[in-house]
PyMOL commands that place a pseudoatom at each C-alpha (Angstrom):
pseudoatom trace, name=CA, resn=UNK, resi=1, chain=A, elem=C, hetatm=0, pos=[-120.443, 7.413, 107.621]
pseudoatom trace, name=CA, resn=UNK, resi=2, chain=A, elem=C, hetatm=0, pos=[-123.056, 5.246, 109.337]
pseudoatom trace, name=CA, resn=UNK, resi=3, chain=A, elem=C, hetatm=0, pos=[-124.634, 2.717, 106.984]
pseudoatom trace, name=CA, resn=UNK, resi=4, chain=A, elem=C, hetatm=0, pos=[-127.860, 0.965, 108.081]
pseudoatom trace, name=CA, resn=UNK, resi=5, chain=A, elem=C, hetatm=0, pos=[-128.122, -2.769, 107.436]
pseudoatom trace, name=CA, resn=UNK, resi=6, chain=A, elem=C, hetatm=0, pos=[-131.592, -4.308, 107.093]
pseudoatom trace, name=CA, resn=UNK, resi=7, chain=A, elem=C, hetatm=0, pos=[-133.071, -7.689, 107.915]
pseudoatom trace, name=CA, resn=UNK, resi=8, chain=A, elem=C, hetatm=0, pos=[-133.869, -8.484, 104.266]
pseudoatom trace, name=CA, resn=UNK, resi=9, chain=A, elem=C, hetatm=0, pos=[-130.227, -7.872, 103.342]
pseudoatom trace, name=CA, resn=UNK, resi=10, chain=A, elem=C, hetatm=0, pos=[-129.215, -10.080, 106.270]
pseudoatom trace, name=CA, resn=UNK, resi=11, chain=A, elem=C, hetatm=0, pos=[-131.390, -12.881, 104.891]
pseudoatom trace, name=CA, resn=UNK, resi=12, chain=A, elem=C, hetatm=0, pos=[-129.895, -12.495, 101.400]
pseudoatom trace, name=CA, resn=UNK, resi=13, chain=A, elem=C, hetatm=0, pos=[-126.333, -12.471, 102.746]
pseudoatom trace, name=CA, resn=UNK, resi=14, chain=A, elem=C, hetatm=0, pos=[-127.028, -15.454, 105.000]
pseudoatom trace, name=CA, resn=UNK, resi=15, chain=A, elem=C, hetatm=0, pos=[-128.405, -17.437, 102.053]
pseudoatom trace, name=CA, resn=UNK, resi=16, chain=A, elem=C, hetatm=0, pos=[-125.303, -16.606, 100.018]
pseudoatom trace, name=CA, resn=UNK, resi=17, chain=A, elem=C, hetatm=0, pos=[-123.053, -17.675, 102.910]
pseudoatom trace, name=CA, resn=UNK, resi=18, chain=A, elem=C, hetatm=0, pos=[-124.920, -20.966, 103.318]
pseudoatom trace, name=CA, resn=UNK, resi=19, chain=A, elem=C, hetatm=0, pos=[-124.532, -21.677, 99.588]
pseudoatom trace, name=CA, resn=UNK, resi=20, chain=A, elem=C, hetatm=0, pos=[-120.811, -20.949, 99.816]
pseudoatom trace, name=CA, resn=UNK, resi=21, chain=A, elem=C, hetatm=0, pos=[-120.204, -22.954, 103.011]
pseudoatom trace, name=CA, resn=UNK, resi=22, chain=A, elem=C, hetatm=0, pos=[-122.551, -25.933, 102.641]
pseudoatom trace, name=CA, resn=UNK, resi=23, chain=A, elem=C, hetatm=0, pos=[-119.994, -28.163, 100.905]
pseudoatom trace, name=CA, resn=UNK, resi=24, chain=A, elem=C, hetatm=0, pos=[-118.375, -28.762, 104.306]
pseudoatom trace, name=CA, resn=UNK, resi=25, chain=A, elem=C, hetatm=0, pos=[-119.876, -30.841, 107.097]
pseudoatom trace, name=CA, resn=UNK, resi=26, chain=A, elem=C, hetatm=0, pos=[-119.488, -28.500, 110.071]
pseudoatom trace, name=CA, resn=UNK, resi=27, chain=A, elem=C, hetatm=0, pos=[-118.872, -30.063, 113.483]
pseudoatom trace, name=CA, resn=UNK, resi=28, chain=A, elem=C, hetatm=0, pos=[-119.080, -26.805, 115.412]
pseudoatom trace, name=CA, resn=UNK, resi=29, chain=A, elem=C, hetatm=0, pos=[-120.127, -23.222, 114.790]
pseudoatom trace, name=CA, resn=UNK, resi=30, chain=A, elem=C, hetatm=0, pos=[-118.772, -20.583, 117.166]
pseudoatom trace, name=CA, resn=UNK, resi=31, chain=A, elem=C, hetatm=0, pos=[-120.388, -17.159, 117.352]
pseudoatom trace, name=CA, resn=UNK, resi=32, chain=A, elem=C, hetatm=0, pos=[-118.401, -14.174, 118.556]
pseudoatom trace, name=CA, resn=UNK, resi=33, chain=A, elem=C, hetatm=0, pos=[-120.727, -12.291, 120.901]
pseudoatom trace, name=CA, resn=UNK, resi=34, chain=A, elem=C, hetatm=0, pos=[-122.398, -9.983, 120.607]
pseudoatom trace, name=CA, resn=UNK, resi=35, chain=A, elem=C, hetatm=0, pos=[-122.466, -9.017, 116.965]
pseudoatom trace, name=CA, resn=UNK, resi=36, chain=A, elem=C, hetatm=0, pos=[-121.767, -12.441, 115.509]
pseudoatom trace, name=CA, resn=UNK, resi=37, chain=A, elem=C, hetatm=0, pos=[-124.530, -14.276, 117.362]
pseudoatom trace, name=CA, resn=UNK, resi=38, chain=A, elem=C, hetatm=0, pos=[-127.501, -13.510, 115.069]
pseudoatom trace, name=CA, resn=UNK, resi=39, chain=A, elem=C, hetatm=0, pos=[-125.498, -14.651, 112.045]
pseudoatom trace, name=CA, resn=UNK, resi=40, chain=A, elem=C, hetatm=0, pos=[-124.007, -17.675, 113.830]
pseudoatom trace, name=CA, resn=UNK, resi=41, chain=A, elem=C, hetatm=0, pos=[-127.439, -18.913, 114.917]
pseudoatom trace, name=CA, resn=UNK, resi=42, chain=A, elem=C, hetatm=0, pos=[-128.839, -18.433, 111.421]
pseudoatom trace, name=CA, resn=UNK, resi=43, chain=A, elem=C, hetatm=0, pos=[-125.885, -20.260, 109.849]
pseudoatom trace, name=CA, resn=UNK, resi=44, chain=A, elem=C, hetatm=0, pos=[-126.081, -23.112, 112.359]
pseudoatom trace, name=CA, resn=UNK, resi=45, chain=A, elem=C, hetatm=0, pos=[-129.657, -23.764, 111.241]
pseudoatom trace, name=CA, resn=UNK, resi=46, chain=A, elem=C, hetatm=0, pos=[-128.942, -23.277, 107.535]
pseudoatom trace, name=CA, resn=UNK, resi=47, chain=A, elem=C, hetatm=0, pos=[-125.829, -25.476, 107.619]
pseudoatom trace, name=CA, resn=UNK, resi=48, chain=A, elem=C, hetatm=0, pos=[-127.547, -28.031, 109.878]
pseudoatom trace, name=CA, resn=UNK, resi=49, chain=A, elem=C, hetatm=0, pos=[-124.863, -27.884, 112.547]
pseudoatom trace, name=CA, resn=UNK, resi=50, chain=A, elem=C, hetatm=0, pos=[-126.250, -28.685, 116.000]
pseudoatom trace, name=CA, resn=UNK, resi=51, chain=A, elem=C, hetatm=0, pos=[-123.051, -27.986, 117.942]
pseudoatom trace, name=CA, resn=UNK, resi=52, chain=A, elem=C, hetatm=0, pos=[-122.751, -24.337, 118.908]
pseudoatom trace, name=CA, resn=UNK, resi=53, chain=A, elem=C, hetatm=0, pos=[-120.293, -22.329, 120.976]
pseudoatom trace, name=CA, resn=UNK, resi=54, chain=A, elem=C, hetatm=0, pos=[-119.893, -18.719, 122.040]
pseudoatom trace, name=CA, resn=UNK, resi=55, chain=A, elem=C, hetatm=0, pos=[-116.899, -16.515, 122.728]
pseudoatom trace, name=CA, resn=UNK, resi=56, chain=A, elem=C, hetatm=0, pos=[-117.775, -13.230, 124.391]
pseudoatom trace, name=CA, resn=UNK, resi=57, chain=A, elem=C, hetatm=0, pos=[-115.314, -10.674, 123.129]
pseudoatom trace, name=CA, resn=UNK, resi=58, chain=A, elem=C, hetatm=0, pos=[-115.233, -6.926, 122.575]
pseudoatom trace, name=CA, resn=UNK, resi=59, chain=A, elem=C, hetatm=0, pos=[-113.471, -4.481, 120.327]
pseudoatom trace, name=CA, resn=UNK, resi=60, chain=A, elem=C, hetatm=0, pos=[-115.663, -1.475, 120.970]
pseudoatom trace, name=CA, resn=UNK, resi=61, chain=A, elem=C, hetatm=0, pos=[-115.306, 0.732, 124.026]
pseudoatom trace, name=CA, resn=UNK, resi=62, chain=A, elem=C, hetatm=0, pos=[-118.949, 1.828, 123.974]
pseudoatom trace, name=CA, resn=UNK, resi=63, chain=A, elem=C, hetatm=0, pos=[-122.036, 1.745, 121.764]
pseudoatom trace, name=CA, resn=UNK, resi=64, chain=A, elem=C, hetatm=0, pos=[-120.829, 4.807, 119.836]
pseudoatom trace, name=CA, resn=UNK, resi=65, chain=A, elem=C, hetatm=0, pos=[-119.791, 4.516, 116.184]
pseudoatom trace, name=CA, resn=UNK, resi=66, chain=A, elem=C, hetatm=0, pos=[-116.033, 4.283, 115.586]
pseudoatom trace, name=CA, resn=UNK, resi=67, chain=A, elem=C, hetatm=0, pos=[-115.228, 3.937, 119.311]
pseudoatom trace, name=CA, resn=UNK, resi=68, chain=A, elem=C, hetatm=0, pos=[-112.883, 1.016, 118.645]
pseudoatom trace, name=CA, resn=UNK, resi=69, chain=A, elem=C, hetatm=0, pos=[-109.956, -0.580, 120.417]
pseudoatom trace, name=CA, resn=UNK, resi=70, chain=A, elem=C, hetatm=0, pos=[-107.099, -1.701, 118.204]
pseudoatom trace, name=CA, resn=UNK, resi=71, chain=A, elem=C, hetatm=0, pos=[-107.461, -5.306, 119.382]
pseudoatom trace, name=CA, resn=UNK, resi=72, chain=A, elem=C, hetatm=0, pos=[-110.234, -7.618, 120.464]
pseudoatom trace, name=CA, resn=UNK, resi=73, chain=A, elem=C, hetatm=0, pos=[-110.267, -9.061, 123.965]
pseudoatom trace, name=CA, resn=UNK, resi=74, chain=A, elem=C, hetatm=0, pos=[-112.091, -12.027, 125.450]
pseudoatom trace, name=CA, resn=UNK, resi=75, chain=A, elem=C, hetatm=0, pos=[-114.231, -10.627, 128.220]
pseudoatom trace, name=CA, resn=UNK, resi=76, chain=A, elem=C, hetatm=0, pos=[-115.748, -13.865, 129.535]
pseudoatom trace, name=CA, resn=UNK, resi=77, chain=A, elem=C, hetatm=0, pos=[-114.936, -17.568, 129.652]
pseudoatom trace, name=CA, resn=UNK, resi=78, chain=A, elem=C, hetatm=0, pos=[-115.734, -19.117, 126.256]
pseudoatom trace, name=CA, resn=UNK, resi=79, chain=A, elem=C, hetatm=0, pos=[-118.780, -21.395, 126.214]
pseudoatom trace, name=CA, resn=UNK, resi=80, chain=A, elem=C, hetatm=0, pos=[-117.558, -24.238, 124.036]
pseudoatom trace, name=CA, resn=UNK, resi=81, chain=A, elem=C, hetatm=0, pos=[-119.106, -27.712, 124.122]
pseudoatom trace, name=CA, resn=UNK, resi=82, chain=A, elem=C, hetatm=0, pos=[-117.133, -30.830, 125.000]
pseudoatom trace, name=CA, resn=UNK, resi=83, chain=A, elem=C, hetatm=0, pos=[-116.950, -32.766, 121.752]
pseudoatom trace, name=CA, resn=UNK, resi=84, chain=A, elem=C, hetatm=0, pos=[-115.091, -35.792, 120.489]
pseudoatom trace, name=CA, resn=UNK, resi=85, chain=A, elem=C, hetatm=0, pos=[-114.106, -36.295, 116.856]
pseudoatom trace, name=CA, resn=UNK, resi=86, chain=A, elem=C, hetatm=0, pos=[-114.334, -32.642, 115.907]
pseudoatom trace, name=CA, resn=UNK, resi=87, chain=A, elem=C, hetatm=0, pos=[-112.727, -31.548, 112.662]
pseudoatom trace, name=CA, resn=UNK, resi=88, chain=A, elem=C, hetatm=0, pos=[-114.459, -28.615, 110.896]
pseudoatom trace, name=CA, resn=UNK, resi=89, chain=A, elem=C, hetatm=0, pos=[-115.129, -25.463, 112.913]
pseudoatom trace, name=CA, resn=UNK, resi=90, chain=A, elem=C, hetatm=0, pos=[-116.683, -22.253, 111.594]
pseudoatom trace, name=CA, resn=UNK, resi=91, chain=A, elem=C, hetatm=0, pos=[-116.067, -19.023, 113.526]
pseudoatom trace, name=CA, resn=UNK, resi=92, chain=A, elem=C, hetatm=0, pos=[-118.666, -16.311, 112.863]
pseudoatom trace, name=CA, resn=UNK, resi=93, chain=A, elem=C, hetatm=0, pos=[-118.727, -12.575, 113.525]
pseudoatom trace, name=CA, resn=UNK, resi=94, chain=A, elem=C, hetatm=0, pos=[-120.591, -9.626, 112.062]
pseudoatom trace, name=CA, resn=UNK, resi=95, chain=A, elem=C, hetatm=0, pos=[-117.509, -7.656, 110.940]
pseudoatom trace, name=CA, resn=UNK, resi=96, chain=A, elem=C, hetatm=0, pos=[-113.832, -8.554, 110.702]
pseudoatom trace, name=CA, resn=UNK, resi=97, chain=A, elem=C, hetatm=0, pos=[-111.572, -5.501, 110.493]
pseudoatom trace, name=CA, resn=UNK, resi=98, chain=A, elem=C, hetatm=0, pos=[-108.070, -6.681, 111.407]
pseudoatom trace, name=CA, resn=UNK, resi=99, chain=A, elem=C, hetatm=0, pos=[-108.377, -10.437, 111.940]
pseudoatom trace, name=CA, resn=UNK, resi=100, chain=A, elem=C, hetatm=0, pos=[-107.190, -10.228, 115.548]
pseudoatom trace, name=CA, resn=UNK, resi=101, chain=A, elem=C, hetatm=0, pos=[-110.515, -11.453, 116.924]
pseudoatom trace, name=CA, resn=UNK, resi=102, chain=A, elem=C, hetatm=0, pos=[-110.649, -14.457, 114.626]
pseudoatom trace, name=CA, resn=UNK, resi=103, chain=A, elem=C, hetatm=0, pos=[-107.015, -15.256, 115.411]
pseudoatom trace, name=CA, resn=UNK, resi=104, chain=A, elem=C, hetatm=0, pos=[-107.736, -15.067, 119.145]
pseudoatom trace, name=CA, resn=UNK, resi=105, chain=A, elem=C, hetatm=0, pos=[-110.748, -17.392, 118.846]
pseudoatom trace, name=CA, resn=UNK, resi=106, chain=A, elem=C, hetatm=0, pos=[-108.755, -19.832, 116.722]
pseudoatom trace, name=CA, resn=UNK, resi=107, chain=A, elem=C, hetatm=0, pos=[-106.113, -20.076, 119.467]
pseudoatom trace, name=CA, resn=UNK, resi=108, chain=A, elem=C, hetatm=0, pos=[-108.841, -20.858, 122.023]
pseudoatom trace, name=CA, resn=UNK, resi=109, chain=A, elem=C, hetatm=0, pos=[-110.263, -23.551, 119.745]
pseudoatom trace, name=CA, resn=UNK, resi=110, chain=A, elem=C, hetatm=0, pos=[-106.878, -25.161, 119.117]
pseudoatom trace, name=CA, resn=UNK, resi=111, chain=A, elem=C, hetatm=0, pos=[-106.197, -25.225, 122.866]
pseudoatom trace, name=CA, resn=UNK, resi=112, chain=A, elem=C, hetatm=0, pos=[-109.549, -26.892, 123.569]
pseudoatom trace, name=CA, resn=UNK, resi=113, chain=A, elem=C, hetatm=0, pos=[-109.842, -29.308, 120.635]
pseudoatom trace, name=CA, resn=UNK, resi=114, chain=A, elem=C, hetatm=0, pos=[-106.265, -29.824, 119.414]
pseudoatom trace, name=CA, resn=UNK, resi=115, chain=A, elem=C, hetatm=0, pos=[-104.204, -28.898, 116.376]
pseudoatom trace, name=CA, resn=UNK, resi=116, chain=A, elem=C, hetatm=0, pos=[-105.954, -31.404, 114.107]
pseudoatom trace, name=CA, resn=UNK, resi=117, chain=A, elem=C, hetatm=0, pos=[-109.060, -29.225, 113.654]
pseudoatom trace, name=CA, resn=UNK, resi=118, chain=A, elem=C, hetatm=0, pos=[-109.714, -27.140, 110.574]
pseudoatom trace, name=CA, resn=UNK, resi=119, chain=A, elem=C, hetatm=0, pos=[-110.888, -23.618, 111.429]
pseudoatom trace, name=CA, resn=UNK, resi=120, chain=A, elem=C, hetatm=0, pos=[-112.575, -21.335, 108.902]
pseudoatom trace, name=CA, resn=UNK, resi=121, chain=A, elem=C, hetatm=0, pos=[-114.089, -17.900, 109.316]
pseudoatom trace, name=CA, resn=UNK, resi=122, chain=A, elem=C, hetatm=0, pos=[-117.067, -15.991, 108.028]
pseudoatom trace, name=CA, resn=UNK, resi=123, chain=A, elem=C, hetatm=0, pos=[-118.486, -12.528, 108.612]
pseudoatom trace, name=CA, resn=UNK, resi=124, chain=A, elem=C, hetatm=0, pos=[-121.078, -10.309, 107.001]
pseudoatom trace, name=CA, resn=UNK, resi=125, chain=A, elem=C, hetatm=0, pos=[-118.429, -7.654, 106.332]
pseudoatom trace, name=CA, resn=UNK, resi=126, chain=A, elem=C, hetatm=0, pos=[-114.643, -7.856, 105.994]
pseudoatom trace, name=CA, resn=UNK, resi=127, chain=A, elem=C, hetatm=0, pos=[-112.035, -5.158, 105.573]
pseudoatom trace, name=CA, resn=UNK, resi=128, chain=A, elem=C, hetatm=0, pos=[-109.895, -7.390, 103.364]
pseudoatom trace, name=CA, resn=UNK, resi=129, chain=A, elem=C, hetatm=0, pos=[-107.406, -4.644, 102.482]
pseudoatom trace, name=CA, resn=UNK, resi=130, chain=A, elem=C, hetatm=0, pos=[-106.741, -3.831, 106.119]
pseudoatom trace, name=CA, resn=UNK, resi=131, chain=A, elem=C, hetatm=0, pos=[-106.414, -7.537, 106.983]
pseudoatom trace, name=CA, resn=UNK, resi=132, chain=A, elem=C, hetatm=0, pos=[-104.080, -8.108, 104.029]
pseudoatom trace, name=CA, resn=UNK, resi=133, chain=A, elem=C, hetatm=0, pos=[-101.759, -5.329, 105.250]
pseudoatom trace, name=CA, resn=UNK, resi=134, chain=A, elem=C, hetatm=0, pos=[-101.678, -6.528, 108.863]
pseudoatom trace, name=CA, resn=UNK, resi=135, chain=A, elem=C, hetatm=0, pos=[-100.242, -9.376, 110.899]
pseudoatom trace, name=CA, resn=UNK, resi=136, chain=A, elem=C, hetatm=0, pos=[-103.294, -11.658, 110.385]
pseudoatom trace, name=CA, resn=UNK, resi=137, chain=A, elem=C, hetatm=0, pos=[-103.226, -11.878, 106.574]
pseudoatom trace, name=CA, resn=UNK, resi=138, chain=A, elem=C, hetatm=0, pos=[-102.883, -15.681, 106.817]
pseudoatom trace, name=CA, resn=UNK, resi=139, chain=A, elem=C, hetatm=0, pos=[-106.609, -15.776, 107.687]
pseudoatom trace, name=CA, resn=UNK, resi=140, chain=A, elem=C, hetatm=0, pos=[-107.709, -14.483, 104.266]
pseudoatom trace, name=CA, resn=UNK, resi=141, chain=A, elem=C, hetatm=0, pos=[-107.709, -17.851, 102.427]
pseudoatom trace, name=CA, resn=UNK, resi=142, chain=A, elem=C, hetatm=0, pos=[-109.950, -19.276, 105.182]
pseudoatom trace, name=CA, resn=UNK, resi=143, chain=A, elem=C, hetatm=0, pos=[-112.310, -16.271, 105.337]
pseudoatom trace, name=CA, resn=UNK, resi=144, chain=A, elem=C, hetatm=0, pos=[-115.571, -15.838, 103.451]
pseudoatom trace, name=CA, resn=UNK, resi=145, chain=A, elem=C, hetatm=0, pos=[-117.494, -12.588, 103.585]
pseudoatom trace, name=CA, resn=UNK, resi=146, chain=A, elem=C, hetatm=0, pos=[-120.128, -11.457, 101.089]
pseudoatom trace, name=CA, resn=UNK, resi=147, chain=A, elem=C, hetatm=0, pos=[-119.406, -7.765, 101.700]
pseudoatom trace, name=CA, resn=UNK, resi=148, chain=A, elem=C, hetatm=0, pos=[-116.264, -5.662, 101.598]
pseudoatom trace, name=CA, resn=UNK, resi=149, chain=A, elem=C, hetatm=0, pos=[-115.935, -2.685, 103.894]
pseudoatom trace, name=CA, resn=UNK, resi=150, chain=A, elem=C, hetatm=0, pos=[-113.540, 0.115, 104.697]
pseudoatom trace, name=CA, resn=UNK, resi=151, chain=A, elem=C, hetatm=0, pos=[-113.896, -0.227, 108.443]
pseudoatom trace, name=CA, resn=UNK, resi=152, chain=A, elem=C, hetatm=0, pos=[-112.163, 3.099, 109.083]
pseudoatom trace, name=CA, resn=UNK, resi=153, chain=A, elem=C, hetatm=0, pos=[-114.738, 5.163, 107.201]
pseudoatom trace, name=CA, resn=UNK, resi=154, chain=A, elem=C, hetatm=0, pos=[-117.975, 3.120, 107.331]
pseudoatom trace, name=CA, resn=UNK, resi=155, chain=A, elem=C, hetatm=0, pos=[-119.801, 2.032, 110.471]
pseudoatom trace, name=CA, resn=UNK, resi=156, chain=A, elem=C, hetatm=0, pos=[-122.466, -0.613, 109.882]
pseudoatom trace, name=CA, resn=UNK, resi=157, chain=A, elem=C, hetatm=0, pos=[-125.568, -0.256, 112.023]
pseudoatom trace, name=CA, resn=UNK, resi=158, chain=A, elem=C, hetatm=0, pos=[-127.118, -3.725, 112.297]
pseudoatom trace, name=CA, resn=UNK, resi=159, chain=A, elem=C, hetatm=0, pos=[-130.851, -4.177, 112.926]
pseudoatom trace, name=CA, resn=UNK, resi=160, chain=A, elem=C, hetatm=0, pos=[-130.184, -6.063, 116.168]
pseudoatom trace, name=CA, resn=UNK, resi=161, chain=A, elem=C, hetatm=0, pos=[-128.300, -3.004, 117.445]
pseudoatom trace, name=CA, resn=UNK, resi=162, chain=A, elem=C, hetatm=0, pos=[-131.156, -0.565, 116.824]
pseudoatom trace, name=CA, resn=UNK, resi=163, chain=A, elem=C, hetatm=0, pos=[-133.877, -0.047, 119.378]
pseudoatom trace, name=CA, resn=UNK, resi=164, chain=A, elem=C, hetatm=0, pos=[-136.505, -0.938, 116.809]
pseudoatom trace, name=CA, resn=UNK, resi=165, chain=A, elem=C, hetatm=0, pos=[-134.295, -3.649, 115.273]
pseudoatom trace, name=CA, resn=UNK, resi=166, chain=A, elem=C, hetatm=0, pos=[-136.868, -6.425, 115.454]
pseudoatom trace, name=CA, resn=UNK, resi=167, chain=A, elem=C, hetatm=0, pos=[-139.187, -4.659, 113.068]
pseudoatom trace, name=CA, resn=UNK, resi=168, chain=A, elem=C, hetatm=0, pos=[-136.919, -2.798, 110.657]
for i in range(1, 168): cmd.bond("trace and resi %d" % i, "trace and resi %d" % (i + 1))
show_as sticks, trace
zoom trace
């Protein structure tokens, strides 16, 4: 089933995420491109975090619903700023299904900034049951998502993915 997601819902979810995450002083927000970038930019403004990075990764084979790989792969060199004294990092994506993408990005961040950083994750949708049953269940305590999803039966169509997405 394809479920449309609207800009007003995005704004409500973003506000909820900011309320939940604003008790931490974020040193860096990293958006997973493409889908995580609109949310990551919005959160960077709402959480007043000026340091921003991007990891270009893909799980889908095409633009067709449910055309998924079983793992996420980095498809370009990460664009991460050179920072000193970094501690709190927030990794952002639109949907987390297995946790493999977040785990992959966390490894990149630890390599770049060291093991002393604290990495947390947020997404608009999370398939918590699927994550809990898989090899990345250790991410769950560090993950916040306002919406649960069964990623095997529901495909979210985001407004930035629709041709008329700017106005819907």
